[in-house]
C-alpha positions in Angstrom: 0.0 -6.6 3.1 -2.2 -8.7 1.8 -4.2 -6.1 -0.1 -8.0 -7.1 -2.4 -7.7 -5.3 -5.1 -8.2 -6.7 -8.7 -5.7 -6.9 -11.2 -7.7 -5.0 -13.7 -7.6 -1.9 -10.9 -3.6 -2.3 -10.4 -2.4 0.2 -13.0 -4.5 3.0 -11.3 -3.6 1.7 -7.8 0.1 2.0 -8.9 -0.6 5.5 -10.3 -1.6 7.0 -7.4 0.0 5.7 -4.7 2.2 8.4 -3.2 5.7 7.4 -3.8 9.3 8.9 -3.4 12.0 8.8 -6.1 15.4 8.8 -4.7 17.3 7.4 -7.8 16.9 9.9 -11.0 19.6 12.2 -12.9 18.3 15.5 -13.6 20.1 15.2 -16.8 18.7 12.1 -18.1 15.5 14.1 -18.0 15.7 16.2 -20.7 13.5 15.2 -23.3 14.5 16.3 -26.9 12.1 19.2 -27.3 13.4 21.1 -24.3 17.0 20.2 -26.1 16.2 21.5 -28.8 14.5 24.7 -27.3 17.8 25.3 -25.1 20.0 24.5 -27.8 18.2 27.4 -30.1 17.8 29.9 -26.9 21.6 29.5 -25.8 22.6 29.2 -29.7 24.3 25.6 -28.7 24.8 24.1 -32.3 24.1 20.1 -32.2 25.5 18.1 -35.4 23.0 16.6 -37.2 23.9 13.4 -36.1 23.2 14.7 -32.0 20.0 16.4 -33.1 18.7 13.2 -34.9 19.8 10.9 -32.0 17.2 13.1 -30.2 14.5 12.7 -32.2 14.9 9.3 -33.3 17.0 7.4 -30.5 18.7 4.3 -31.0 19.2 1.5 -29.4 21.9 1.6 -26.5 24.5 -1.8 -26.3 25.7 -1.2 -23.2 26.3 1.8 -20.1 28.7 3.5 -22.1 26.8 3.7 -25.2 23.9 5.3 -23.1 26.7 7.8 -21.3 28.1 8.9 -24.4 24.8 10.3 -25.7 23.7 11.4 -22.5 26.7 14.0 -22.5 26.1 14.6 -25.8 23.3 15.8 -25.1 24.2 18.1 -21.7 25.7 20.5 -24.1 22.6 23.0 -24.6 22.4 23.1 -20.4 24.1 26.4 -20.3 22.5 29.3 -18.2 21.1 29.1 -14.4 17.5 29.4 -16.1 18.3 26.0 -18.1 19.3 24.1 -15.4 15.7 25.7 -13.5 13.8 24.6 -16.8 15.1 21.3 -16.9 14.4 20.4 -13.0 11.0 21.7 -13.4 9.6 19.9 -16.3 11.1 16.8 -14.4 9.2 17.8 -11.2 6.1 18.6 -12.8 6.1 15.1 -14.1 7.3 13.8 -11.1 4.1 15.6 -8.8 1.7 13.8 -11.8 3.3 10.5 -11.2 1.9 10.5 -7.4 5.9 11.4 -5.8 5.7 13.4 -3.0 9.7 12.9 -2.1 12.4 13.5 -4.8 15.6 13.1 -4.1 17.8 14.6 -7.5 21.2 13.5 -8.9 23.2 16.0 -10.8 26.4 15.7 -12.4 28.5 19.0 -11.8 31.7 17.5 -13.6 29.6 17.2 -16.9 29.1 20.8 -16.7 32.6 21.8 -15.3 34.4 20.6 -18.0 32.3 23.1 -20.5 33.3 25.8 -18.3 29.8 26.1 -16.5 30.3 26.8 -12.6 28.8 24.4 -9.7 27.1 27.9 -8.8 25.0 28.1 -12.3 23.9 24.1 -11.8 23.2 24.6 -8.1 21.3 27.7 -8.1 19.4 26.9 -11.2 18.4 23.8 -9.8 17.3 24.5 -6.5 15.2 26.8 -7.6 13.5 24.6 -9.4 13.5 22.4 -5.8 11.7 25.5 -4.2 8.9 26.2 -6.3 7.8 22.4 -6.7 6.6 23.1 -3.1 3.6 24.6 -4.9 2.7 20.8 -6.2 3.3 18.9 -3.3 7.0 17.7 -4.1 9.5 18.1 -1.4 12.9 18.1 -3.3 16.4 17.7 -2.6 19.6 17.5 -4.6 22.3 15.0 -4.4 25.9 16.0 -6.0 27.4 12.9 -7.8 31.1 12.4 -8.6 31.8 11.1 -12.1 33.4 7.3 -11.2 35.9 7.3 -14.6 37.1 10.5 -13.3 39.7 10.9 -11.1 39.2 11.4 -7.4 41.3 14.5 -7.2 38.4 15.9 -9.5 36.3 14.6 -6.9 38.0 17.2 -4.2 37.8 19.8 -6.7 34.4 20.0 -7.6 33.4 19.4 -3.8 35.3 22.6 -2.9 33.7 24.1 -5.6 30.5 23.5 -3.8 30.7 24.0 -0.8 30.3 27.7 -0.6 26.6 26.4 -1.8 26.5 23.4 0.7 22.9 24.1 2.0 21.8 23.8 -1.9 22.3 20.1 -1.8 21.8 17.3 0.7 24.3 14.9 -0.1 26.6 13.1 -2.7 26.7 10.0 -4.7 29.2 8.2 -7.3 27.5 7.1 -11.1 29.3 6.9 -14.7 30.8 3.6 -15.9 30.8 1.6 -13.4 33.4 -1.1 -15.1 37.2 -0.7 -13.7 36.1 2.1 -11.5 35.6 0.3 -8.1 34.3 2.5 -5.0 37.3 2.1 -2.8 39.1 4.6 -5.7 36.9 7.7 -4.0 37.4 6.5 -0.2 39.2 9.8 0.5 36.3 12.3 -1.1 33.4 10.2 1.0 35.4 10.4 4.2 35.5 14.3 3.7 31.5 14.2 2.8 30.7 12.5 5.2 32.7 15.0 7.9 30.6 17.5 6.4 27.5 15.7 7.5 26.4 15.1 3.8 24.5 11.7 3.4 26.4 9.3 1.3 24.5 7.0 -2.1 26.3 5.1 -4.6 25.5 3.2 -7.3 27.0 -0.4 -7.6 26.1 -3.4 -8.5 24.5 -2.6 -12.2 27.5 -3.3 -14.4 29.8 -3.9 -11.8 30.0 -6.9 -9.7 28.5 -7.8 -6.0 31.7 -6.7 -4.8 30.9 -3.3 -5.6 28.2 -3.3 -3.5 30.3 -4.4 -0.5 33.0 -1.7 -1.5 30.1 1.1 -1.8 29.1 0.0 2.0 32.7 -0.6 3.7 35.1 2.0 1.8 32.0 4.8 1.0 29.5 4.5 3.7 26.9 4.7 1.6 23.6 4.7 3.2 21.9 3.7 0.1 22.9 1.7 -3.1 21.6 2.5 -6.7 20.9 -0.6 -8.7 22.4 -3.0 -6.5 20.8 -6.1 -8.6 23.8 -8.0 -9.2 24.0 -8.9 -5.2 21.6 -11.6 -6.1 24.9 -13.3 -7.0 25.9 -12.9 -3.6 23.7 -14.9 -0.4 26.5 -13.3 1.6 25.7 -10.2 0.9 22.1 -10.2 0.1 21.7 -11.9 4.0 24.1 -8.5 5.2 21.4 -5.9 3.1 18.7 -7.6 4.6 20.2 -7.4 8.0 21.3 -4.0 7.9 18.6 -2.9 6.2 20.2 -1.5 3.2 17.7 0.4 0.5 18.9 -0.7 -3.3 17.0 2.2 -5.8 15.8 -0.3 -8.8 15.4 1.2 -11.9 13.7 -1.5 -14.4 13.5 0.2 -17.4 17.0 1.1 -17.1 18.0 -2.4 -16.7 16.6 -4.0 -19.6 17.8 -1.0 -22.1 21.0 -1.4 -21.4 20.8 -5.1 -20.9 21.6 -6.1 -17.4 18.4 -7.8 -18.0 17.5 -8.8 -21.8 13.5 -8.5 -20.6 11.9 -7.5 -18.1 10.5 -10.8 -17.4 13.8 -11.5 -16.2 14.5 -8.7 -13.8 15.8 -9.6 -10.5 12.9 -7.2 -8.6 10.3 -10.1 -7.4 13.2 -12.3 -6.6 14.9 -9.3 -4.2 11.4 -8.5 -2.5 10.8 -12.2 -1.5 14.0 -12.3 -0.3 12.9 -9.2 2.0 15.1 -6.8 0.8 14.1 -2.8 0.8 14.2 -2.8 -3.1 12.3 -0.1 -4.7 11.5 1.6 -8.3 12.5 4.6 -9.9 13.4 6.1 -13.4 17.3 6.6 -13.6 17.4 8.7 -17.1 13.8 8.9 -17.9 13.8 10.6 -21.5 16.1 7.8 -22.5 15.1 4.8 -21.1 11.2 4.8 -22.3 9.5 5.7 -19.4 9.1 8.0 -15.7 8.8 5.9 -12.4 5.1 5.4 -13.0 5.9 3.5 -16.3 8.7 1.7 -14.8 6.7 0.6 -11.8 3.2 -0.6 -14.8 6.2 -3.0 -16.6 7.7 -4.2 -14.2 4.8 -5.4 -12.1 3.3 -6.7 -15.0 6.0 -8.6 -16.3 6.9 -10.6 -12.8 3.2 -10.4 -12.2 3.2 -8.7 -9.1 0.7 -8.0 -6.7 -1.1 -5.0 -5.3 0.7 -5.9 -1.8 4.2 -6.6 -3.4 3.2 -2.4 -5.3 2.7 -1.4 -1.9 6.0 -2.7 0.2 7.7 -1.0 -3.3 6.7 2.4 -2.7 6.5 2.5 1.6 10.2 1.3 0.6 10.7 4.2 -1.4 9.6 6.4 1.4 11.1 4.6 4.5 14.8 5.2 2.2 14.0 8.7 2.1 16.8 11.2 3.6 14.0 13.3 5.5 13.1 13.8 9.2 11.2 11.0 10.7 8.3 12.8 11.9 7.7 13.8 7.8 8.3 10.1 6.5 5.2 9.3 9.5 3.3 11.2 7.9 3.9 10.4 4.1 4.2 6.5 5.1 0.5 7.4 6.9 -0.9 9.5 3.4 0.5 5.8 1.6 -1.7 4.1 4.0 -4.6 6.6 3.7 -4.5 6.1 -0.1 -4.5 2.1 0.2 -7.6 2.3 2.3 -9.7 4.9 0.5 -8.8 2.9 -2.9 -10.0 -0.3 -1.5 -13.2 1.1 -0.1 -14.1 2.2 -3.3 
């Protein structure tokens, strides 16, 4: 779509566009102030190094260095109210960013290792999702398996969560990618698909393009989270275009974790030019420097993308959401109405 929106108005356009957030880890929205508040409330003792890292974060060297800090901070999440407060804080920010649909990842194994039942996590998070309707945000949960753990542990987590099947819509695969190919989890994902759960998976961030193909073939993934390294394999790119596989791209995360050294080097522009169904999301915004709109502003600015490309990113996010056809059309119409109204202002 060619849009006649001058560049000086582009930031307002990005901020106002109705959009979906499909790649955000709720534990990664834990801001320092809330983390310290929850620690005090729950009597969780943070070491001096952990507290200092929350207030004055150091640069990450790679994905694992981020995960080490991420798992340490998650210790403050203990009660159902803690999880509700965490998700509620994110959803308030989401509404302010123009997000109309949020599909939120959570990592029950991170908390189960500390003795926190899946029920506690799900009840707290789902309560926040229900309350977000008053903000104009439709929100659902996606349970993620940690790929550095075993498939047997994933099965165990799934079985513990199944009594609360109505509180989550799908499953995903996250955590450290190197050395943990998607095929490792083929059987548990097959079980999830039989249960009617939607399937997504992280692939092609630090892992090779073959992990993207593996997520599609071995896991039946309907969306690929990250997927930026697909650009290294023209045949894979052609397949992703042909099958219209959504790719949920997280630019600030990619730069902070050195997938790309500079935002100006990011592959998002090439992904759009190729015709890939790519969209922009925030990943772990409390750690990577910004929520969804900040990701859009920085990548659109660095790559000199125009309003037409920004519209495609928002439209792609809505097309990739796990919603009924009528609801998707309603959201797309809302986006188009916003664009038409913005152009006439």
